[in-house]
C-alpha positions as a printed NumPy array, in Angstrom:
array([[  0.   ,   0.   ,   0.   ],
       [  1.787,   3.136,  -1.269],
       [  5.149,   1.528,  -0.559],
       [  4.646,   1.604,   3.217],
       [  5.978,  -1.388,   5.072],
       [  5.543,  -2.342,   8.693],
       [  8.572,  -0.325,   9.928],
       [  7.32 ,   2.868,   8.244],
       [  3.834,   2.446,   9.735],
       [  5.314,   1.939,  13.208],
       [  7.402,   5.124,  12.864],
       [  4.315,   7.087,  11.767],
       [  2.323,   5.699,  14.711],
       [  5.078,   6.683,  17.166],
       [  5.221,  10.213,  15.726],
       [  1.442,  10.582,  16.016],
       [  1.584,   9.273,  19.584],
       [  4.27 ,  11.803,  20.526],
       [  2.518,  14.736,  18.847],
       [ -1.032,  14.129,  20.087],
       [ -0.49 ,  12.044,  23.209],
       [ -2.109,   8.793,  24.256],
       [ -5.222,  10.468,  25.681],
       [ -6.264,  12.066,  22.393],
       [ -5.769,   9.037,  20.139],
       [ -9.309,   7.652,  20.713],
       [-10.79 ,  11.055,  19.835],
       [ -8.713,  11.263,  16.66 ],
       [ -9.674,   7.697,  15.688],
       [-13.35 ,   8.415,  16.293],
       [-13.236,  11.594,  14.233],
       [-11.461,   9.776,  11.416],
       [-14.05 ,   6.985,  11.476],
       [-16.941,   9.459,  11.375],
       [-15.398,  11.344,   8.484],
       [-14.919,   8.14 ,   6.471],
       [-18.509,   7.111,   7.24 ],
       [-19.851,  10.506,   6.128],
       [-17.739,  10.393,   2.963],
       [-19.1  ,   6.946,   2.051],
       [-22.659,   8.114,   2.71 ],
       [-22.16 ,  11.195,   0.534],
       [-20.553,   9.216,  -2.281],
       [-23.593,   6.912,  -2.504],
       [-25.638,   9.873,  -3.699],
       [-28.482,   9.398,  -1.23 ],
       [-29.889,  12.564,   0.318],
       [-30.648,  12.584,   4.004],
       [-33.742,  14.736,   3.564],
       [-36.328,  13.77 ,   0.969],
       [-38.387,  16.837,  -0.004],
       [-40.349,  15.25 ,  -2.828],
       [-44.139,  15.519,  -2.526],
       [-45.984,  12.44 ,  -1.392],
       [-48.727,  10.748,  -3.414],
       [-51.358,  11.365,  -0.712],
       [-52.584,  14.385,  -2.734],
       [-54.523,  12.11 ,  -5.175],
       [-57.177,  11.287,  -2.574],
       [-57.931,  14.962,  -1.916],
       [-59.255,  15.634,  -5.45 ]])
């Protein structure tokens, strides 16, 4: 994957641990997970709010 081996990934993890600290890693992981989830939802093309009129209007005529 992009030429990263296990030693490179360990070095990156250690740098992230030093910069952010052990207490903030769960928050960063949660935020990353939510952003990936929102990106997947947006890429599917489904809207969260459906504003199309319903077909209940036919009975009112």
